[in-house]
Every structure is written in structure tokens, then in C-alpha cells.
N, C-alpha and C positions, 0 to 999 in steps of 0.2 A: 775530843768526842763531841758529837753534835747535840747530845741531850744531857743536861746536868744532873738528871736523875740516875744516870748510868755511870758506874766507875769500876775500876779493877777491884777485885775482891781483896779484902784485908784479913789479916789473922783474926781480928775480932768478929768477922762476919761468918766464920766457919760454922759455928753452932747453928746459926740461923739458916745457913744454906743446907746443912744436913737435915734440918727439920723440913725444909722445902723439898729436898730430895725424897723424903719419906711421904710428903704430900703428893708428889708426882707419882710415886709407886702406888699409892691409894687410888689416884685418878686413873692410872693405867691398869687397875685391878690386879696388881701383882705385889701387894705389900710384903708377902712372905718371902719374896726374893731380894728384898732390900736389906742389906746388912752393913751399909756404910756407917763408919764411926767418925766422929770429929777428928780423932787422932789420925785416921787414915787419910782423910781429906786434907788436913793440915800438912801432913808429910808430902802428899802428892803435889800440892800447890806451892809449898814454900821450901822445897828441897834446894840444895845448892844449884842444881841444874834441873829445874822442874820440867816435866813432860806434860803437865796438865796446867791449864790456865783458866781463869774465870773472871766474870764480870757480874755485878749485882745491880739490881734496880732498887733504889731507895726512895721511900716516900716518908716524909716527916721523921727522918733518921731511923726508919725501920726498913730492914731488908725484906722486900716483898716479891722479889723475882731474882732469877739467876740464869746465867749461861755458863756451862762448863765445856771447854773445848781443848783440842790438841791438834798438833800438826800431822798432816799426812803428806804424801808425796805422789805426784803424777809423773810416772815414767814417760808418758806420752808428751806432756807439756814441759817436763824437765824442771818443774818448780814445785814448791810446797803448796798446800791448800790447808784450809781449816776444816776439821771434822767437829761438828757440834754434837757433843754427847748428850747434853740435856739443855732444854730451854723450858723454863717454867715461870709462870706469873701467878701469884695467889688469886683465887677466884674473885675476891673482892676488888682486885685491881685490873681485872680483864676489861678490855675495851678502853683503857686509859692511854694506850699507845706504848706501853712499856715493852711488850713483846717485840713490836716493830723496832723500838729504840735499841733493844739488845741486838737484834739482827743487823740493824744499820751499823752499830758499833763494830760487829765482826766483819761486815762488808768493808767498812773503812779501813780496818786493820789489814785485811786481805789486799785491798787496793794499794794502800801505802807501802806494803812490803813486797808487792809484785807477785802475790800468790794467785794461783789460777782459779780458785773456787772456794766456796763454802758449801759444805754438804752435810746431810744428816739423814736419819731414818725416822719414820713415823709409823705408828701402828695403823693398819688398814682401816680399822673401824673409827679412827679419830678424825671424823670429817670436819669438825670445827677447826682443828689445826691444819688439816690439808687445805681447806678453803682459804684460811689465812695465808698459808705459804704461797698458794697459787696467786693470791691477790698481789703479792710482792713480785711475782714473775718467776718464782721457783718452779721447776719442772720435775715431774716424777721420772725416775730412772726405770721405766718399764723395760722388761726384758732382762733385768739384773736381779739376782736373788742373793740375799745375805746368808752366809753360812757361819757357823760357830762351832768351835771345838771347846768343850768345857767338861768339868767333872771327870767321871771315869773314862770317857772317850779321849779326853786330853791326856790323862795319865797313861792310857794304853798306847796312844800315838807317841808320846814322849819316850816310852819304854821300847818303842820299835815293834810293838805287837799290834794286832788288829782285833 
């Protein structure tokens, strides 16, 4: 990895990352929707065959940022890609290059493994993040809309009813 402040998440980092996830939920004005527990995150990251991966940004031995990601697959490219679920750096550390270092790490992983892309979603109102992503060369996927099945709609669909 190109920045020694970035490393793969360790079991001892889980509580700090959960706290940062809660900080992200506050920043995104949706704290009531954040129910992640340390046990859930630990299970997801450190299962025998994990489907979730993570990196942390560490300053003075304190976890101050994180990236949580998983693999997706492009049927058109025929290879995997990385879907970045969350990227967050503590407000006190913004502007220090940690957000870029986390993204560089994911780009390095994608390039080393032959993955086609790194992609993520961002809230439309989050212009500081959008500007940051564009400064790296990321492009908006205009014309695509994200859809979600959850809660009662998920249950109805799973049951075969509408």
C-alpha cells in the first residue's frame, strides 16, 4: 500500500469503525437508520469466507477513517469490481489526504487483481464529497437510478406477492 497510514482493518479496530459509521450516519442526516453493531461488523469482516472487506486510516495509533467494500461483478467486462459501501474520515482529519489514500488503496487492489472498476454512491446534496471524487477523475453515472427492496416490500416480494 502506498500510504503507511492506511492498513486492512483488524479485529481490534471494529469498535472504532462502528463509531465512525455512526458519525457518517449523523453527517448524512440519517442517524435513526444506523443500527450496526460491533458484533455484526466483526462477523461480516472476519467470517471464514468474508463478503465484506475494510481498510482503516490510522493517525497516532487512532482509527480516524475507514473504507468498507465488497466485490461486485460486471457481466459486460467479465470481471469483478469493488463496490465501496462507505468512505469516511473524521472531520478533524479531513484535508489530510486520508480520503484520497483510502481510495488509492482500493484502486491499487482493483488494478493488482484485474478488477474493472471501483464504484460507489453518494448523496446528491453532498457536494464536498462529489467535488472530491471528481477531482480524482471519478465520473457520475448519470442516467442510472439506484433501486432498493427492503422492509415490507422485501418481505412481500420474497413471499411472491405484490
